[in-house]
N, C-alpha and C positions, 0 to 999 in steps of 0.2 A: 781090560784091553782098551787102548786109546786109538782112535782112528786118525790118521794123518795122511795128507796128500803131498807133503813136502818133506824137507829135511830140517833138522833142528836149527833154529835161528832164522828160518825163512819167514818173511812177512806174508800176510794173507795174499797180497797181490802177486808176489813171486810164486807162492804155492799154486794159485789159480792159473798163472801163466804157464807153469811147468805142467800142470795137470791137463790143460786144454790146448796148449800149443806146444807140442813136442818139437824137438830140434829138427827132426826130419819131416818136412811137409810134403805130402804126395804131390806129384806134378799134375795129375788130373784134377780139374776143378769139378767138384760135386758130381761124381758119377751117378748115373740114373739107377735107381733101385730096380731089381728084377721084378717082373710082373708078380711073381709069387710073393715077394716081400711086402707088397702093398695091396694084396687082394682083400684085406679087411676093410678098405675104404670103399664106401658105397658108390660114390661118384668121383672117379679118379680125376675128372677135369675141374672139379670145384677149387676155387682159389681159397686161400686162407688169409686171415688178417692178423696183424700185430697189435700189441697193446696200444701203441700211440695212435694208430688209425681208429681203433674201436673207441678209445677215450675221446677222440676228436668228434666222432659221430654222436656221442652222448653229451659232451659238454658244449659243442658248437660255438667255440670262442674264436675261431679263425675261419672266416667265410671261404677263403681260397682252399684251405685244407679240408673243410667240410665238403665243399663241392667235389674235390678230388677224391675224397673217401667215398662219397655217395656214388660217384661214377664207377669207382673200382668195385664196390659191392653190388652194383645194380645187376650184374650177371650172375649173382649168387656167390656167397662167401661163407667159409667155415670158421667157427670160433672154438679154439681148444679150451679145455678146462684151465690150463695155465694162463692163457691170455685173459680169460674171464676173471680169474683170481687176481692177476696183476692189475687189471683195469679197475676192479673194485677197490684195491689198495690205493691206486692213484686217486680215484674219486674221493675216498675217505681222507687220505693223508695230505694230498696236495690241494684238492678242491673243497675240502671240509664238508662233504655231503653227509647228511644225517642217515641213520639206518632206514628210515622211511623212503628217502630219496634213492638210496642204494637198491632197496627192494623194487621200487618203481623202475629203475634202470634195468634190472634183471628181467622184470616182466616185459618191458619194451623190447629187449633183445630176444626173449623167447617168442614174442609175437611179431618180430620184424619180418617183412615179406621177403627180404633178400638174404637174411642171415640164417645159418644153420648152426646151432650150438651143439658141440660134442655132447652126446648123450643128453639131449634136451629133457628127457624124462627124469634123469638124475638131477639135473639143474632145477627142475620144477619142484622135486621133493626137497632138495636143499633149500630152496626159496621158502617153502612152507616152514621148515625148521627155523630159518633165519627170521622170518616174520614173528614167530612166537618167542624166539630168544635171540635178538640181534647181537648180544654180547658174544655169541659163539662165532660170529664172522665166518671165515672160510672153513672152519671146522665142520660146518654143515655140509659143505661140498665134499670134504675129505671123507666124512662118514658115509655119505650116499654113494660115492665112488667105490669105497670098500664093500658096501652092501651089495651093489650091483655085481661086483667081481666075485662075490661069495667069500670074502675074506674077513669074516667077523669072528670074534669081537674085535673092535678097534681099541687097542690099548692106549690109555691116556693117563696123564697125571692131573688133567684139568677136571676139577670137581663138577663144574657145570656141564661140561660135555659128557661126563660119566653118567649123568642122569638120563641120557638118551638111550633108547632101546638100541642094542647092537654094540654097546661100548663096554669096556671093562676098565675100572679104575685100578691102576697099578700102584 
């Protein structure tokens, strides 16, 4: 069975556009979720950060944006797993940071006075895996998220990842 989000002949851009931007757009802008839908969030008033803001805090290559980012997070801000993974990709692919520098960046985020990482305990365990096997990259986080959720084994074709407890090489 083949998964597809478009029609035959569609380009990836058209498929993405059709999938995420249907022809009928609701007239209400961003309706507020019901209280029940967001009860799992421990601090409903905490702000969240995007990848570009988090990267700016770490790279510090634009003084105005760094100041703006620091001001934004000074009241407390939340970092999702996805933003963390994207930020690490940016640091590696765009800024050419070494695995040791990436590990140091994660450690700084875990210990930042104004930032709360989603499942910080999971991130800390993933960081330990990453330090011992940097080639695994974000797979360390994927494994620890699955472990915390109770969804093991994690199926993988990756020989190196499959050496970790909680995985199954397919």
